[in-house]
FIPA-773476 format. One record per atom (N, C-alpha, C): residue number from 1; chain; atom name; y negated, x negated, z negated. Coordinates in nm, 3 decimals. Each point is the difference from the previous one (the first is absolute). Layout:
BEGIN
+-------+------+------+---------+---------+---------+
| volum | kegu | rofi |      py |      px |      pz |
+-------+------+------+---------+---------+---------+
|   NUM |    A |   CA |       Y |       X |       Z |
...
+-------+------+------+---------+---------+---------+
//
This chain:
BEGIN
+-------+------+------+---------+---------+---------+
| volum | kegu | rofi |      py |      px |      pz |
+-------+------+------+---------+---------+---------+
|     1 |    A |    N |  14.183 |  12.611 |  -2.450 |
|     1 |    A |   CA |  -0.138 |  -0.010 |  -0.120 |
|     1 |    A |    C |   0.097 |   0.047 |  -0.127 |
|     2 |    A |    N |  -0.062 |  -0.025 |  -0.079 |
|     2 |    A |   CA |   0.048 |  -0.044 |  -0.173 |
|     2 |    A |    C |  -0.047 |   0.155 |  -0.019 |
|     3 |    A |    N |   0.091 |   0.055 |  -0.064 |
|     3 |    A |   CA |   0.020 |   0.134 |  -0.057 |
|     3 |    A |    C |   0.002 |  -0.008 |  -0.165 |
|     4 |    A |    N |  -0.128 |  -0.018 |  -0.045 |
|     4 |    A |   CA |   0.004 |  -0.010 |  -0.142 |
|     4 |    A |    C |   0.042 |   0.128 |  -0.124 |
|     5 |    A |    N |   0.023 |   0.111 |   0.060 |
|     5 |    A |   CA |   0.017 |   0.137 |  -0.062 |
|     5 |    A |    C |   0.186 |  -0.020 |   0.010 |
|     6 |    A |    N |   0.033 |  -0.033 |   0.111 |
|     6 |    A |   CA |   0.155 |  -0.027 |   0.013 |
|     6 |    A |    C |   0.044 |  -0.106 |  -0.078 |
|     7 |    A |    N |  -0.105 |  -0.105 |   0.007 |
|     7 |    A |   CA |   0.057 |  -0.100 |  -0.104 |
|     7 |    A |    C |  -0.013 |   0.000 |  -0.130 |
|     8 |    A |    N |  -0.099 |   0.092 |  -0.068 |
|     8 |    A |   CA |   0.032 |   0.062 |  -0.147 |
|     8 |    A |    C |   0.103 |   0.063 |  -0.014 |
|     9 |    A |    N |   0.054 |   0.105 |   0.077 |
|     9 |    A |   CA |   0.080 |   0.047 |  -0.039 |
|     9 |    A |    C |   0.132 |  -0.057 |   0.007 |
|    10 |    A |    N |   0.016 |  -0.063 |   0.103 |
|    10 |    A |   CA |   0.108 |  -0.139 |  -0.029 |
|    10 |    A |    C |  -0.003 |  -0.065 |  -0.128 |
|    11 |    A |    N |  -0.095 |  -0.020 |  -0.042 |
|    11 |    A |   CA |  -0.030 |  -0.097 |  -0.148 |
|    11 |    A |    C |   0.025 |   0.115 |  -0.077 |
|    12 |    A |    N |  -0.013 |   0.123 |  -0.046 |
|    12 |    A |   CA |   0.010 |   0.058 |  -0.065 |
|    12 |    A |    C |   0.130 |   0.043 |  -0.017 |
|    13 |    A |    N |   0.088 |   0.051 |   0.112 |
|    13 |    A |   CA |   0.144 |   0.016 |   0.018 |
|    13 |    A |    C |   0.063 |  -0.157 |  -0.079 |
|    14 |    A |    N |  -0.015 |  -0.065 |   0.068 |
|    14 |    A |   CA |   0.063 |  -0.158 |  -0.099 |
|    14 |    A |    C |  -0.012 |  -0.007 |  -0.115 |
|    15 |    A |    N |  -0.143 |   0.033 |  -0.042 |
|    15 |    A |   CA |  -0.036 |  -0.047 |  -0.140 |
|    15 |    A |    C |   0.088 |   0.125 |  -0.061 |
|    16 |    A |    N |   0.011 |   0.144 |  -0.014 |
|    16 |    A |   CA |   0.097 |   0.102 |  -0.040 |
|    16 |    A |    C |   0.149 |  -0.043 |   0.014 |
|    17 |    A |    N |   0.037 |  -0.072 |   0.104 |
|    17 |    A |   CA |   0.144 |  -0.034 |  -0.008 |
|    17 |    A |    C |   0.016 |  -0.140 |  -0.100 |
|    18 |    A |    N |  -0.089 |  -0.075 |   0.011 |
|    18 |    A |   CA |   0.027 |  -0.084 |  -0.129 |
|    18 |    A |    C |  -0.014 |   0.025 |  -0.156 |
|    19 |    A |    N |  -0.079 |   0.133 |  -0.003 |
|    19 |    A |   CA |  -0.024 |   0.021 |  -0.122 |
|    19 |    A |    C |   0.116 |   0.106 |  -0.049 |
|    20 |    A |    N |   0.075 |   0.047 |   0.083 |
|    20 |    A |   CA |   0.109 |   0.064 |  -0.007 |
|    20 |    A |    C |   0.131 |  -0.060 |  -0.011 |
|    21 |    A |    N |   0.002 |  -0.117 |   0.054 |
|    21 |    A |   CA |   0.086 |  -0.128 |  -0.019 |
|    21 |    A |    C |  -0.006 |  -0.080 |  -0.108 |
|    22 |    A |    N |  -0.098 |  -0.021 |  -0.065 |
|    22 |    A |   CA |  -0.049 |  -0.035 |  -0.085 |
|    22 |    A |    C |   0.081 |   0.048 |  -0.161 |
|    23 |    A |    N |  -0.055 |   0.164 |   0.030 |
|    23 |    A |   CA |   0.050 |   0.042 |  -0.112 |
|    23 |    A |    C |   0.143 |   0.035 |  -0.040 |
|    24 |    A |    N |   0.100 |  -0.053 |   0.134 |
|    24 |    A |   CA |   0.127 |  -0.017 |  -0.023 |
|    24 |    A |    C |   0.047 |  -0.132 |  -0.002 |
|    25 |    A |    N |  -0.081 |  -0.061 |  -0.029 |
|    25 |    A |   CA |   0.045 |  -0.165 |  -0.042 |
|    25 |    A |    C |   0.068 |  -0.043 |   0.145 |
|    26 |    A |    N |  -0.080 |   0.011 |   0.115 |
|    26 |    A |   CA |   0.088 |  -0.034 |   0.113 |
|    26 |    A |    C |  -0.094 |  -0.126 |   0.087 |
|    27 |    A |    N |   0.057 |  -0.119 |   0.058 |
|    27 |    A |   CA |  -0.077 |  -0.108 |   0.041 |
|    27 |    A |    C |  -0.163 |   0.041 |   0.122 |
|    28 |    A |    N |  -0.058 |  -0.026 |  -0.058 |
|    28 |    A |   CA |  -0.115 |   0.006 |   0.104 |
|    28 |    A |    C |  -0.040 |  -0.101 |   0.084 |
|    29 |    A |    N |   0.040 |  -0.100 |   0.036 |
|    29 |    A |   CA |  -0.035 |  -0.134 |   0.019 |
|    29 |    A |    C |   0.007 |   0.076 |   0.201 |
|    30 |    A |    N |   0.067 |   0.031 |   0.042 |
|    30 |    A |   CA |  -0.015 |   0.026 |   0.162 |
|    30 |    A |    C |  -0.110 |   0.090 |   0.018 |
|    31 |    A |    N |  -0.016 |   0.089 |  -0.126 |
|    31 |    A |   CA |  -0.145 |   0.111 |   0.001 |
|    31 |    A |    C |  -0.118 |  -0.110 |   0.027 |
|    32 |    A |    N |  -0.043 |  -0.078 |  -0.142 |
|    32 |    A |   CA |  -0.073 |  -0.110 |  -0.027 |
|    32 |    A |    C |  -0.058 |  -0.070 |   0.172 |
|    33 |    A |    N |   0.131 |  -0.064 |   0.042 |
|    33 |    A |   CA |  -0.032 |  -0.029 |   0.140 |
|    33 |    A |    C |  -0.055 |   0.056 |   0.109 |
|    34 |    A |    N |   0.050 |   0.165 |   0.038 |
|    34 |    A |   CA |  -0.083 |   0.047 |   0.010 |
|    34 |    A |    C |  -0.158 |   0.032 |   0.045 |
|    35 |    A |    N |   0.008 |   0.048 |  -0.208 |
|    35 |    A |   CA |  -0.160 |   0.016 |  -0.007 |
|    35 |    A |    C |  -0.092 |  -0.130 |   0.029 |
|    36 |    A |    N |   0.101 |  -0.143 |   0.017 |
|    36 |    A |   CA |  -0.124 |  -0.072 |   0.030 |
|    36 |    A |    C |  -0.017 |   0.023 |   0.132 |
|    37 |    A |    N |   0.100 |   0.039 |   0.080 |
|    37 |    A |   CA |  -0.034 |  -0.018 |   0.140 |
|    37 |    A |    C |  -0.091 |   0.087 |   0.036 |
|    38 |    A |    N |   0.011 |   0.118 |  -0.079 |
|    38 |    A |   CA |  -0.082 |   0.099 |   0.034 |
|    38 |    A |    C |  -0.183 |  -0.031 |  -0.048 |
|    39 |    A |    N |  -0.057 |  -0.076 |  -0.104 |
|    39 |    A |   CA |  -0.076 |  -0.041 |   0.013 |
|    39 |    A |    C |  -0.057 |  -0.109 |   0.071 |
|    40 |    A |    N |   0.116 |  -0.112 |   0.042 |
|    40 |    A |   CA |  -0.047 |  -0.079 |   0.109 |
|    40 |    A |    C |  -0.017 |   0.093 |   0.135 |
|    41 |    A |    N |   0.051 |   0.116 |   0.026 |
|    41 |    A |   CA |  -0.024 |   0.070 |   0.118 |
|    41 |    A |    C |  -0.191 |   0.063 |  -0.006 |
|    42 |    A |    N |   0.000 |   0.028 |  -0.125 |
|    42 |    A |   CA |  -0.119 |   0.062 |  -0.003 |
|    42 |    A |    C |  -0.139 |  -0.130 |   0.005 |
|    43 |    A |    N |   0.067 |  -0.108 |  -0.071 |
|    43 |    A |   CA |  -0.119 |  -0.122 |   0.019 |
|    43 |    A |    C |  -0.033 |  -0.051 |   0.079 |
|    44 |    A |    N |   0.081 |   0.025 |   0.120 |
|    44 |    A |   CA |  -0.007 |  -0.065 |   0.151 |
|    44 |    A |    C |  -0.038 |   0.087 |   0.088 |
|    45 |    A |    N |  -0.082 |   0.121 |  -0.054 |
|    45 |    A |   CA |  -0.095 |   0.107 |   0.083 |
|    45 |    A |    C |  -0.121 |  -0.040 |  -0.016 |
|    46 |    A |    N |  -0.057 |  -0.089 |   0.005 |
|    46 |    A |   CA |  -0.169 |  -0.057 |  -0.029 |
|    46 |    A |    C |  -0.069 |   0.085 |   0.084 |
|    47 |    A |    N |  -0.014 |   0.093 |   0.060 |
|    47 |    A |   CA |  -0.092 |   0.069 |   0.070 |
|    47 |    A |    C |   0.021 |   0.155 |  -0.048 |
|    48 |    A |    N |   0.076 |   0.049 |  -0.071 |
|    48 |    A |   CA |   0.021 |   0.113 |  -0.064 |
|    48 |    A |    C |  -0.088 |   0.013 |  -0.071 |
|    49 |    A |    N |  -0.098 |   0.111 |  -0.050 |
|    49 |    A |   CA |  -0.122 |   0.007 |  -0.071 |
|    49 |    A |    C |   0.092 |   0.041 |  -0.119 |
|    50 |    A |    N |   0.073 |   0.046 |  -0.081 |
|    50 |    A |   CA |   0.102 |   0.011 |  -0.097 |
|    50 |    A |    C |   0.061 |  -0.119 |  -0.052 |
|    51 |    A |    N |   0.019 |  -0.093 |   0.095 |
|    51 |    A |   CA |   0.089 |  -0.145 |  -0.033 |
|    51 |    A |    C |  -0.106 |  -0.054 |  -0.041 |
|    52 |    A |    N |  -0.095 |   0.004 |   0.033 |
|    52 |    A |   CA |  -0.146 |  -0.084 |  -0.025 |
|    52 |    A |    C |  -0.077 |   0.060 |  -0.134 |
|    53 |    A |    N |   0.003 |   0.105 |  -0.024 |
|    53 |    A |   CA |  -0.041 |   0.039 |  -0.129 |
|    53 |    A |    C |   0.113 |  -0.015 |  -0.149 |
|    54 |    A |    N |   0.128 |  -0.015 |   0.068 |
|    54 |    A |   CA |   0.107 |  -0.007 |  -0.100 |
|    54 |    A |    C |  -0.047 |  -0.170 |  -0.044 |
|    55 |    A |    N |   0.016 |  -0.096 |   0.076 |
|    55 |    A |   CA |  -0.033 |  -0.136 |   0.018 |
|    55 |    A |    C |  -0.115 |  -0.046 |  -0.124 |
|    56 |    A |    N |  -0.130 |   0.081 |   0.040 |
|    56 |    A |   CA |  -0.099 |   0.022 |  -0.036 |
|    56 |    A |    C |   0.005 |   0.018 |  -0.165 |
|    57 |    A |    N |   0.066 |   0.109 |  -0.032 |
|    57 |    A |   CA |   0.053 |   0.038 |  -0.116 |
|    57 |    A |    C |   0.074 |  -0.066 |  -0.087 |
|    58 |    A |    N |   0.065 |  -0.015 |   0.103 |
|    58 |    A |   CA |   0.095 |  -0.165 |  -0.127 |
|    58 |    A |    C |  -0.090 |  -0.140 |  -0.023 |
|    59 |    A |    N |  -0.025 |   0.016 |   0.100 |
|    59 |    A |   CA |  -0.125 |  -0.127 |  -0.029 |
|    59 |    A |    C |  -0.074 |   0.002 |  -0.113 |
|    60 |    A |    N |  -0.063 |   0.128 |   0.019 |
|    60 |    A |   CA |  -0.103 |   0.010 |  -0.115 |
|    60 |    A |    C |   0.050 |   0.018 |  -0.096 |
|    61 |    A |    N |   0.117 |   0.090 |  -0.020 |
|    61 |    A |   CA |   0.124 |   0.042 |  -0.137 |
|    61 |    A |    C |   0.003 |  -0.158 |  -0.098 |
|    62 |    A |    N |   0.050 |  -0.098 |   0.093 |
|    62 |    A |   CA |   0.021 |  -0.140 |  -0.054 |
|    62 |    A |    C |  -0.138 |  -0.061 |  -0.044 |
|    63 |    A |    N |  -0.070 |   0.027 |   0.087 |
|    63 |    A |   CA |  -0.144 |  -0.071 |  -0.090 |
|    63 |    A |    C |  -0.052 |   0.063 |  -0.103 |
|    64 |    A |    N |   0.012 |   0.179 |   0.001 |
|    64 |    A |   CA |  -0.037 |   0.020 |  -0.145 |
|    64 |    A |    C |   0.082 |  -0.037 |  -0.115 |
|    65 |    A |    N |   0.147 |   0.010 |   0.048 |
|    65 |    A |   CA |   0.082 |  -0.055 |  -0.114 |
|    65 |    A |    C |  -0.026 |  -0.160 |  -0.060 |
|    66 |    A |    N |  -0.010 |  -0.079 |   0.107 |
|    66 |    A |   CA |  -0.008 |  -0.107 |  -0.070 |
|    66 |    A |    C |  -0.179 |  -0.017 |  -0.041 |
|    67 |    A |    N |  -0.070 |   0.108 |   0.036 |
|    67 |    A |   CA |  -0.143 |  -0.064 |  -0.112 |
|    67 |    A |    C |  -0.106 |  -0.027 |   0.108 |
|    68 |    A |    N |   0.055 |  -0.032 |   0.156 |
|    68 |    A |   CA |  -0.075 |  -0.043 |   0.092 |
|    68 |    A |    C |  -0.112 |   0.075 |   0.078 |
|    69 |    A |    N |   0.038 |   0.174 |  -0.025 |
|    69 |    A |   CA |  -0.061 |   0.114 |   0.086 |
|    69 |    A |    C |  -0.048 |   0.066 |  -0.122 |
|    70 |    A |    N |  -0.088 |   0.065 |   0.034 |
|    70 |    A |   CA |  -0.050 |   0.137 |  -0.065 |
|    70 |    A |    C |   0.071 |   0.128 |   0.007 |
|    71 |    A |    N |   0.041 |   0.093 |  -0.107 |
|    71 |    A |   CA |   0.104 |   0.079 |   0.037 |
|    71 |    A |    C |  -0.068 |   0.130 |   0.116 |
|    72 |    A |    N |  -0.135 |  -0.015 |  -0.022 |
|    72 |    A |   CA |  -0.084 |   0.080 |   0.103 |
|    72 |    A |    C |  -0.005 |  -0.016 |   0.173 |
|    73 |    A |    N |   0.034 |  -0.109 |  -0.033 |
|    73 |    A |   CA |   0.043 |  -0.034 |   0.132 |
|    73 |    A |    C |   0.095 |   0.048 |   0.091 |
|    74 |    A |    N |   0.117 |  -0.015 |  -0.081 |
|    74 |    A |   CA |   0.139 |   0.086 |   0.008 |
|    74 |    A |    C |  -0.021 |   0.216 |   0.020 |
|    75 |    A |    N |  -0.103 |   0.032 |  -0.097 |
|    75 |    A |   CA |  -0.021 |   0.122 |   0.009 |
|    75 |    A |    C |  -0.092 |  -0.005 |   0.114 |
|    76 |    A |    N |  -0.093 |  -0.050 |   0.052 |
|    76 |    A |   CA |  -0.051 |  -0.014 |   0.130 |
|    76 |    A |    C |   0.054 |   0.026 |   0.123 |
|    77 |    A |    N |   0.102 |  -0.108 |   0.009 |
|    77 |    A |   CA |   0.116 |   0.009 |   0.093 |
|    77 |    A |    C |   0.035 |   0.098 |   0.010 |
|    78 |    A |    N |   0.080 |   0.066 |  -0.088 |
|    78 |    A |   CA |   0.059 |   0.112 |   0.029 |
|    78 |    A |    C |  -0.083 |   0.119 |   0.025 |
|    79 |    A |    N |  -0.156 |   0.031 |  -0.097 |
|    79 |    A |   CA |  -0.058 |   0.137 |   0.057 |
|    79 |    A |    C |  -0.070 |  -0.043 |   0.147 |
|    80 |    A |    N |  -0.007 |  -0.140 |   0.069 |
|    80 |    A |   CA |   0.002 |   0.017 |   0.110 |
|    80 |    A |    C |   0.101 |   0.041 |   0.116 |
|    81 |    A |    N |   0.085 |  -0.054 |  -0.026 |
|    81 |    A |   CA |   0.108 |   0.056 |   0.056 |
|    81 |    A |    C |   0.044 |   0.179 |  -0.028 |
|    82 |    A |    N |  -0.027 |  -0.002 |  -0.092 |
|    82 |    A |   CA |   0.022 |   0.154 |  -0.004 |
|    82 |    A |    C |  -0.099 |   0.110 |   0.065 |
|    83 |    A |    N |  -0.141 |  -0.087 |   0.027 |
|    83 |    A |   CA |  -0.089 |   0.103 |   0.064 |
|    83 |    A |    C |   0.001 |  -0.025 |   0.151 |
|    84 |    A |    N |   0.090 |  -0.140 |   0.042 |
|    84 |    A |   CA |  -0.002 |  -0.039 |   0.124 |
|    84 |    A |    C |   0.097 |   0.143 |   0.044 |
|    85 |    A |    N |   0.139 |   0.011 |  -0.043 |
|    85 |    A |   CA |   0.090 |   0.064 |   0.030 |
|    85 |    A |    C |  -0.031 |   0.148 |  -0.053 |
|    86 |    A |    N |  -0.101 |   0.032 |  -0.035 |
|    86 |    A |   CA |  -0.040 |   0.144 |  -0.050 |
|    86 |    A |    C |  -0.065 |   0.025 |   0.184 |
|    87 |    A |    N |  -0.092 |  -0.110 |   0.042 |
|    87 |    A |   CA |  -0.106 |   0.024 |   0.111 |
|    87 |    A |    C |   0.108 |   0.021 |   0.124 |
|    88 |    A |    N |   0.132 |  -0.027 |   0.021 |
|    88 |    A |   CA |   0.050 |  -0.031 |   0.078 |
|    88 |    A |    C |   0.068 |   0.168 |   0.000 |
|    89 |    A |    N |   0.012 |   0.037 |  -0.101 |
|    89 |    A |   CA |   0.088 |   0.169 |   0.036 |
|    89 |    A |    C |  -0.144 |   0.089 |   0.038 |
+-------+------+------+---------+---------+---------+
//
């Protein structure tokens, strides 16, 4: 089963490493590949509610940036997710 929290922690670790290496002018190509793999891993998890939320968020954000969707739709998606997570706790 997909563990979003673990995936998220790995992603933050990887980003921290990349930022550290970048500040030392080191090659980041290996980290870019690992980062791509992390995102591919995430988007393969079709049934995870967090993944579905992120996919919807990405789609709506693109729509808002392209002028095809209203910003209020994006805000509503985030508010709905926030409410559902708070209700679970």
